[in-house]
N, C-alpha and C positions, 0 to 999 in steps of 0.2 A: 547521574548528572555529573558532569565534571565540575570540580570546584578548586579554589586555590588550596594550598596546603595549610594545615592548621585547622583548629576548631574553636568554637566559642561556647562558653558555658553560660553566659548571661550577657546583659546589656553592656556591663563595663568592659568585658573582654571582647565584646562584639565590634567595638569601634575600630580597632587597628586593622584587622583583615578587611573589614568593609570599606575602609578608606584607602586600601592599598592601591598603588598606581597600576594602570593597565599596561600590559606588556604590549610592545609594538608587534602588530600582526606580520607574519612572515609571508612571502610570496606564495601564491597558491599553484604555480605551475609545476613544482615538484622536481625531483632529481632527474627524472627520466623523460621530461617534457621540454620542448623548446618552442619559441614563438613561431607561429605559422602565418602571421598577418603583417610582417614587417613592411612589405611593399605596399600593402593596402593602406597602412597607417601613414606611410611616407607620402604616398599620392594624396591622401586626404588632407594632409597637413599643408602640402604645397598648393592644393587647389581651394582649400577652405571648405571642402565638402561639396559633393554633387548638388545638394539641394539645401544647403545651409545647415543640415544636421550633422553633428559629430559622430565619430565612431564610439559606440557605447559598450562594446564588449571586446574582450581580447580572446584570441584563438590560439590554442597550443596543439602541437602534434607530438607524438612519440618520437624521440630521437632515433636516428637511422641505426645507431649502434645496437639498439635493442629491437626496433621494428623489423630490420631486415632478417635477422636470425628467426625471429618469431614467424614471419611469413615463410621463410625457407623450410622451417620444421613443419608447418601445416602442409606444404607441398610434399615434403618427404614422407610424411605420415600417410598422405593420400595415396602415394605410390605404394607404400608398404601394405596398406589395407587392400588395394587391388591385387597385389601379388599374393597375399594371404588367401583371398577368395579364389584365385586361380589355383593355388596349390591345394586347397581343400577339395575343390571340384575334381581336379586331377587325381587326388588320392582319396577317392570316395569309398574308403574302407572303414567299416565300423561294426561293432558287435550288435548294435541296435540301429538299423538303418532308419527307421522312422524318426528316431531321436536325432540321428545325424542330419536328416532333412530338415527338422525343426530347428536345429542349431545353425545350419547354414542360412536358413531364412532369417533367423534372429541376428546373425552376424551381418548379413546384408543390411538389415534395418538399422542396427547400431551404426554402421558405416555411414548410411544415408542421413540418419539423425545427426550424427556428429558433424557431417558436412554442412547441413542446414544451420546448425549452431555456429560453426566456425567461420563460414565464408563471409557473414556480414561484419566480422571483427578484424577485416584487413586494414582498416584505416581509422583507428580511434582518434577522437578529437575532444579536446576539453575546451569549454567556453567559460570565461570568467566575466562577470558584469563589471563595468567601470562606473560605479555610483558616483564618484567624484565628478566625472564628466557630465553625468546626468544633472547633478545639482547645478553645476556651472551654467548649463544650458537652459534649464527650466525653472530654477528657483529665483524669483525676482528680488530686486533690492528692497522692496517695500514689505517683504515677508510673505507675500502671496506666492502662488506657483501656477505655471501654465501646463502642468502635467494633465494627462487625460484622466477620466473618471474610472473607477474600479468598482464593480459590484462583487461582494464576497458572499459566497453561498456556503451554508453549514447545514448538513443534513443529520438527522437523528430519526431512529425508528422506534425506539422503546426506552422509556425512562429507567426500566429495570436492568435490562441487559447492557444498556448504555448509560451508566450513572449521570445524573443531572450535573453533578459537580464537574465532571470532565467537560460536558458540553458547554457550561457556562464559563469555564476557564478558556476554552477555545474562543468563545465570544469576546471575553475581556482582552484577550491577546490581540484580537483584530481591531477592537475599538481603540487600543493603545498603540497601534502600529505607527511607524514613522512615515506617514503619508498624508498629504494635504487633507484636512479634516472635512472640507467642503467637496472633496472629490472622491469620497469613499463611502459606500453604504453596505451594511451587513444585513443579510436575509437568512433567518433560521427557519428551516423546513422541519416541522414536527409531524412525522408520519403516524404518531399515536393519536394525535388530536386530543391530547390530555391537558386539562386546565393547569396541572402542576407545571408543565413546561413553560406555558405562557406566563404564569405568575412568577416563576423562577427567572424568566427573562426580564420582567419588570424589576425584580429585586437586584438583578445584575446591572440594569441601567442605573439604578440608584447608587450602587456601589462604584460604578464606573465614573461617577462625578468626582470621586476621590482618587480612585486608582489611576485613571488616565493622566491627570495633570501631575500626580506623584511620579509617574513613569517618565514623563517629558521633563520634569525638573531635574531629576537625578539620573537620567539616561539608563533606566533599569533594563537589564537583560537577564532572563527572558521576561516577557510581559504577561505571562500566565501566572497569577499569584500563587497557585499551588506549587508549581515547580520552583518559582523564585524563592519562596519561603523555606523550601527544603534544602536550599544551598547552604552550606556551612560557612563559606567565606567568599561571597561573591565580590568580584572586583568593582571598585567604584571609579566611574568615569565622569560623573556629574560635575556641576559647577558651584554646588553649595554644600561642601563637605561639613561646614560648621552646623548645618541644620539637618544633616542626614539622619544621624542616630535617632533624634527625637521624632522626626517624620517617619522613620522606618518602624519605630515602636508603635506610633499611633496607628499607621495603616495596618500593621499586623494584627493589632487588637480589633480594628474595624473588620478586618477580613474574617477573623474568628467569629465575630458576631454575625457576619453575613452568612457564613456557613451554617451557623445554628438556625438562622431564618429559613435557609433552604431546606434543612432537615426537618423543620417543623411545618412546612407547607402542607404535606399530606394530611396531617391531623387538623390543621387549621381549616383546610378547604372541607374536610369531612364534617367538622363541627359547625361551620358556617352553613353548609348545605342542610344539615339536619335542622338548624334553627329556622331557616327560610322555608323549608318543606313543612315544618310544623305550623307555620303561619298561613299556609295555602287555604283558600276557601272553596276551591273546586273539588270535585269528587274524583279527580284523576289520581290513580294509585302510584303513578310513576314518581320516583324520587329523583328530582333534577339535581344536577351540580351547579352551584351558584358562584358567580364571580363577586369580587369585592365591591363592585358597584351596585349590587342587588339585581342583577340581570342573570338569566339562565345562560350557561355556557353552551354555545352551539355545537360543540364537538362531543367527544366521548364522555359519557357520565360515569361516576363511580359505581352507581346502580344502573347498569346498562339497560337501554330499551332498543328496539329494533332500529331506530334512526339516530340513536345517540351511543354508538359503541365503536370501538376500534374496528375499522373496515366498512363503517356505514355512518356517514355524517356529512353535513354541508362543508363547503370550503370556508376557510376563515383566513382573513388578512387583517392584521392590526399593526398599526405603526406605533411602536413603543417610544421611539425617539425620532422627532421630526428632523428635517434638514437643518443643520446648524445655523444657517442664515435666519431661520425662523425660531431658533431657540430650541432646548430639548424637551419642552412641554411637560416636565416633571413637577414644576412648581415647588411647593414646600416639601415634596417627597424626596428631593435630592438629598444625598448624604451630608450631613452637617459635620463640620470639622473646624479646627482652629489652625490648620496649616497655612503657611504663607505662600501663595501662588502668584505673587506679584510678577508681572511680565512673562507669565506662563499662560499659554493658550489653554483655557479650560473647556473649550467646546469639544463635542463628542459627535462622532459620525452618526448618520441616520441608521436606525435599527428597526427591522421589521420582522414580525412573527407571521409565518405562513403555515397553515394546516390544510393541504389540499383536500378537496372533497372526495369521498369514497362511497362506492356503491357496490354491493355484491354482484350486480349485473354487468359491471365493467372490470376489465383487467387494469389493475393499478400500476403495473409495470415497474414495481419495486423502486430501486434508487433512481433509475433513469426517469421514471414518471415524476418523482419528487424534484429532480433537478430541472426538468422541463417546465414544471409548474413554476418554480423559482424564476426560470428564464423569462417566462411570459409576464408574470407580475412585476419583475424588476423592469422589463421593458416599457411597461405603462408608467413607472414611477421615476426611477433614476436614469434608465436606459444608457448605462455606461458603456463605453467602447470596448472595455475588457472585463473579463469575469474570471475569478479564481474560485475554486471549490475546495472545501475540506470536509473530511469525515469528522464527526463531533468529538472523536477521541484524539485529534491532532490539534496542535496549537502552534502559534507563531513563535519560534525560538530565537529569531533574529529580526529585530524591528525593521530592518532595512529590506526584508525579503521582497515586499511588494515593489519597492523601487528597483530591485535587481531584475525582476521579471520584465519590468517595463523597459529596461535598458535594451533588451532584445527586440521588443516590439517597435521601438522608435529609432533603431539603428539605420543609418542611411544604406547600408549594403543589402541586408536581407529583410529588414524590418516589415516592410509591407506584404511580404509573402510568408510570414511566420504566423501560423495559426494558433500554435500554443507553446508554452514554455513549461516543461516538467521539471520538478525538483526531485532530488533523491528523497526516499522515506527513511526517516530515523526514528529509533525508539528508545525510550529512557527507562523502561521497566524491565528490560530483559536481563536475566541472570548473567553473572559475570563470564561464565563459560559459554554462554549462548548455546545451550544444549540442543535446542531444535532449530538452530539457524535462522532465528527470527530477523537478525540484522540483514541477511541475505545480501551481503556486500558483493559477492561475485556477480550478482545481477545488477544491483544498483550502481556499483562503482566499476564494473567491467563491461557487461553487455550494453548498458545504456550509453556509456561513453563511446562504445564501438558504433552504435546506431547514430550517434551524434555526427559521425563522420559520413553518414549517408543522407537520407531524407529527414532523419531526426528520430528521437526516441518515441516509443509508443506512449499512449496516455495511460497512467497508472491509477487512476481513480480518485486520487486526492493530492493536494498540493500542486495543482496544475492551473496556470493562467491561459485563458482562451481569448481570441479575438471574437467578439460577439457575432459578427457576420459570418465567421467560419462555422459556428455552431448552427446558424440559420441555413446552412447548406449553400452559401454563396461561394462561387469560385474565386481563386486568388486573382490579383490584378492582371497578371500576365496572360490569363485566359478567360477573362470575364467578359460576358456580353455587355453591350451598352445599355440595353433596356431590360431590366429585370422585372418580371411580373410578380407583384405581391397580391395574392388572392386568397379567398377562403378555403379553396381546395387544398392549399399547401399549408397556410399558416393559421387557420381557424376563422371563425365567423365574427370575431371582435374587430370592428373597423378602427377603434382607437389603437389596438395592437398592431394592426396592419400598417397604420400611419407611423408607429414607432419603428417598425421594421424598415420602412422606406427612409426614415430619418437616419437610422443606423447605417444603411447601405450608402447614403449620400453624405454621411458624417455631419449631419445637421443636428447638433446636440446643444442643449443648454446645461450649464453646470448646476443649475437650480431646478429640481423637479417641480412638477405642477403642484399647485395648492391642493390640499387633501379635501376636495369636494366630494359630495355624496356620489356624484357620477363616477369619479375616479375609483373610489372605494368599492362601489358596486361592480364596476367593470373588472377590478382586480379579483373580486370573489367569483366572477363569472369565468375568468380564464384559468382559475385553479379548480373549477368544478370537475367532477368525476368524469363527465362525458365530453368535455370541451375538445379534446384532441382526437376524438373518434373520426374515422374516415377523413383524416387529413394527412399531411406529410410528416406530422410529428411521430418521431420514433423510427421513421424510415430514412428519409433524407433531410429532415430538419430536426434539430436538437440531438439529444442523447438517444442512442439506438435502443429500441425495445426488443423483446422476445428472446434475449440472450442473457444468461446469468452474469457474464462479465461485460457489462455495458461499456466499461472503460476501453478495453482493447479494440472492440468493434467500432466504437465512436472515433477513436484515433485512426483506425484503418479507413473509415469512410472519409475522413478529412484529408489524410495523406492521399487517398485515391483520386481526390479532386485536383491534386496538384500542389496543395500547401506543403510547407515544411514545418518542422518543429525544432526546438532547441532544448538542450539539457543544461540546466543552471546549477553550477556548484559554487558554494561559498565557503570562506574560511571558517565562519561559525555557521553550523547547520541552520538552514532556513526554518525548517519545521520539525517538530518532534511529535510522537504519538505513542499510543499504547498498543503493544502486541500481545497476542494470546500466548502466554508462556505455558499454558496447560496443553499437554500433547493432544488430547482429544479435540479440544477447541482449535488447536493449530491444524489438525487434519481435516476437520470440518470445513475450515477455511480453504484448505488446498482442494478439497473435493468440488467446492463451488467454483474456484478459479479454473481448475483444469477441466471440469465438466462444461463450463462455459466456453472454454477454448475449443473443445470438441464440437459443441453446438455451432460455434462460428464456422467450422470446417464444413459442416453439413448444411449451411445456410446459403442465402444468396450473396453473403459477404465472404465466401471462400476465397482465400488469396490467389488460388489458381485462375479464377475467372473474374473476380471483382476488381475494383480499383484501377481504372483504365490509365491513370497518370502516375502509377507507382513506379519508382525506379526498381530495376531488376533485383538488386541485393536486398532492397527494402521489402520486396514481395517475398524473397527467400526467408527473411527474418519473420515475417507474419506467418508464413507457412510453418516454420518451426514452432511458433507460439501456439498453433492450433493442433499439431499432430504429436507433440512430445509425450502426452499421456499414454499413447499406444506403446511406447517403449517398455513400459512396466510389465506388459504381458510377457515379453521375452525374459526380462530380469527375473520375474517370478518363476518362470520355467527353470531357468538356470539355478536359481536359488534353492529349489526344491530337489535338484538332481543329486545332491549328497545321499539320498535315500538308496542310491545304487551301492553304497557301502554295505548294506545289509544283504545283498546278494552274495551267496558263498563264493561263486566264481569271479574272476576278474572280468570287468566290463569296461570296454574303452569306447568313448564317444568317437574318437578319431584315431586312426593308425596311419603312420607311426606316432604314438602318443607323446613321446619326449619331444620330438620337433615341433608338434602341435602346441604343446604348452610353452615352448620357447618362443614360438611366433607370437602367441597371446601375450606373454610377458613383455616382449619388446614393444608390441603395439600399445599395450596399457602403459608402459613406461614412458613412451613418447607423448601420450596424452598429458601425463603429469609434468613432463618437462615444458610442454606448451603451457600448461597451467601455471607453472612457476614463472615463466616469462609474463604471463597475464598478471600475476600477482605483483610483479614488478612495476608495470605501467599503471595498473589500476590502484596501486597504493594500499593494498589490503594485506592481510597477514595469512600465514599458513593455517592458523586456527580458523580463520574465516573460510578458507578454501576447504579445509577438512571437514568442517561442520556442514558445508554445502553438500559434500559428498555423502556424508553420513545420513543427512535428512532426506536426500534424493533416494537413497536406498530404502529408508523407512517408508517414505511416501510410495515408492514403487511396489511395495508389498502390502499397501493398505489403501491409501487415498486415491492413487492413480487408477488402480484396477476397479475401485468402486465408482470412479467417474466414468470409466469405459462402460461399466455395467449400466449405469444410469443412462449413458448415451444410446446403448442398445435398446433399453426400455423406451427411451424417448422416440426413437425411429420406429418402434413397433406400435406405441400407444399415442404418440404425439403429445406426451406430457414432458414438460421441461424439467430442468434441475430445480429442485426445491430450494427456495431462497431462505437461508437460515442466518439470522443476524449473529455474528460472532459475539459471544457474551464477553463483556469487559469487566464484569463483576469479579471480584477476587474471592479467595477462600475465607472462611470466617476467622482464621488465625491472624489477627491484626499485628501480632508481635513479629511475624515473618513476612517480609516484603515479597518473598518468593514462595509463599505457601502453595500457590497454584501449581507450581513446578512438580510437587510431590504428590499431587492429588490424581490418582489413576482412575479415570472414568471409562469403564469397559463398554465398547460398542462393537457390533458385528464386523465392521471393517478391519478391526485389529486381528481377527482370527487368522488370515494368511500370514500376518507377521509373526504371530505366535507359533504357527506350524513351521515356518521357516526357521525360526529361532530353535525349536525343539529338534528339527530334523538336523540341523548343523551341530548342535550339542551332541546329539546321538551319533552322528557321523564321525566326529572326532573321537568320541569314546570307543566306538566300534573299530576305528582305524588303529587306535592304541591296542585294543584287544587283539586284532588280527596280527599286528607287529609281534606281539608276545607269542601268539599261538604258531605263527608261521615263520618266526625268525630263522629258524635253521633250514626251513625248506625253500624260501624264497631266493631267487636270484638277485644279483645287483641291479639288473634292469627292473625287476618287479619292485624292489625296495625304492628305487628312484621314482618310479611311477606313483607309488603310494605316497611318497613324500610330496610330489608335485600336486597330487590330488588333494592331500591334506592342506596344502598351502592355500588352495581355493576356499576350503572350508573356514580356515582361520581368518582369511580375508573378509568373508561374509560376517563372521562373528564380530570383527573389529568394527565394520560398518554399522552393525546393529547395536553396538555398545550403548548409545543413548536410550534406545528402546529397552534394553535390559535394565538400565537404571529406572526407567519409568515404571517397569513392572515391580520393582522393589518398593515403590512408594516412598514413604519417609525414610526407609533404611538407606535410600540412595544419598542421603546426606553424608554418608561415610561410604564413599565408592570403593574403599579397600574391602569391604564385605563382599562386593561383586567379584573382586580379583580373587578372593578366597573361594567363593562358591562355585565359580565356573570350573576350576580345576577339580574340585570335589565332585561335581556332576560328571566331568569326564571320566574320573576314576571309577565312580559307581557304575556308569554305563560300561566301561571297560571290564570290570569285574563280572557284571551280569553277562556279558558276552562270552567271556572265558568260561563262566559257569555253565551257561547253556551249551557251549561247544563241547565241554567235557561230558555233560549228561547226554547229549545227543550221540557223541562218540561212544559212550558206554552202552546205549540202547542198540546202536548199530552192531557193535561187538557182540552183544548178548544175542 
């Protein structure tokens, strides 16, 4: 987490850096970008806007001085690749023809895959929200606002793999965000159905009565307390500096007590349940889990039974905080404090707990099913026009983020046709060197900006704001039918929910949700039941798409295919931050699920080649690339294992003439990196970001991607989909090392090919050194040149696998110099073994 210079050792020295003046934000357009909407802004200013709405975001394009050479190089490389293919076919000479055939097929696939990746990048566009214009238009003089409502969805699946503290910090950052409190509601979906999540949410609501007004009073950033209190010297931009130090100390103390309460919940629930169970008078042996009010918890119990376990329980909906116009309903349970919040809005947004019903007889459809349950429950309650969803390990890092997304939705130019606004994903727990490419800035800051110049970025699973009716499967205004039928076959049997859908389509909304009557609460529990969406349009043309591991990409594809567009929102201060798996095994498991889901999409009815009738051509190309890229790994793996040919006594050439072949390859590869260098310029990333992306793609191509391809083959044969495995956010036991997980090597079968590739290339380099010594006097200059060129390929693979080699070392990798020493030693040992074997075999032949 970035912080101002300096440190603080206690409250006395804390005051100066905390009260430092905020630096003026610099323009976000960057050195290589220029305004692309000058004419539109001038016209809007002269006409006063087509429909009274102002322009609420600014558009930038890459300057021609950079963009034109970039496009030209792509075209030149395309010609070079075609000439290379022609040359290879024309000179079809090889010592191993079957391998030559495989390599030609691989090269054709590499070229095709590169083209799919590169074509959509012809017109990168950056869009920056104009929050000041939004405030001028929608914030009223009396302090109220006419902004539309937003429902915020948070999803969590397991309180162990996804620690409760992360989830609750996410919720707190939402409750404290800078958006009209009466027009924002937060819904937490708990797929574990555990009482501990609900009671943690109640404790969070209590602490929020202190944290939220504290954030508003002192303009706190970020508004997730765990991240905020980790800052050594946060900049102060509030209006009460004389009170800040005391307030800060008090809130920090309350937060520490709040965390202690969260940690004690498990034992408190267990003890309470034991007491209530001991008082039972019936003969039932089941040991129920009891709530604080003396009633049995309807979800999963600690001592599970058939109908009270994870995966089998009734649906639960509990309103923890009612709409602020009716009060927060905490009563005396609200956090008591002595802070002065005069003239500060102490109200808190609505907060709702949801645990959708589960039954072994029905497919729960993983995260997509949880999101659809939230979509239906919120439709009955707040029915906001817009929805934004978060994974539980993310939090709002910029309190203006919700307003930023709304800027695009309400803009007079594109607003009505924008289905969703995607934000970049940022992570604040990644090691400084980003060993496994978790930041993935080549994708988030390069590829997504490129798609922004087409029909828009794809949906990336979290940090994305949707228009509710787009999720309902409604077409955009420019191609929408006049009379839209809302029926049970499509939306389910709930008539109240069908009415809410009709109101959403006709934009008939009240900013105040209905009173929490028994009818509403019962209906909400009905729409989150396990069987409610069976034999309906849910998961097909309505809501988030089912039956694919990557529900995000395919949901975005379905929406784009209807003719909607999306926008990519970048902000000076990152909108959201999250937790990334810095352990290699967890990272690769995540990649298996993503890439496996992409392959599933290709073999489904959502195949980009046949689906999405209103997709733009290059948008279709980008989706095709997203669904077939894992197949590239098969050819990379084949090439990576080719160094075993060094073990063959005779010279073996994959292509003749070999020197010209290698020169062609070097030129084509060099051109890729020159194009990448230009992308680095306009994307605003670093060479380290680019290089880490290359390295991790190599690691993934020898482990996770082949595993995903294997999963897909099994899926096609057995009809069993990709196993959904929640990425663990738990850290290693070493609390003294923030990056302890980085050095924890957890061996799994998918790592075997990578180990084999590493060993093969270490052995190949050692054997090459041995051959050089043995045949130094016998080899011609051409043979020495060929050996050097072949060795260059081995070294290149070793450099790409460097992060994996560090992972193998475990905690020894804290001193990378050890690897620098070990590798040459390994090369020398293999070299000596080869020479020894060669001498011994030579002696036997002579004998």
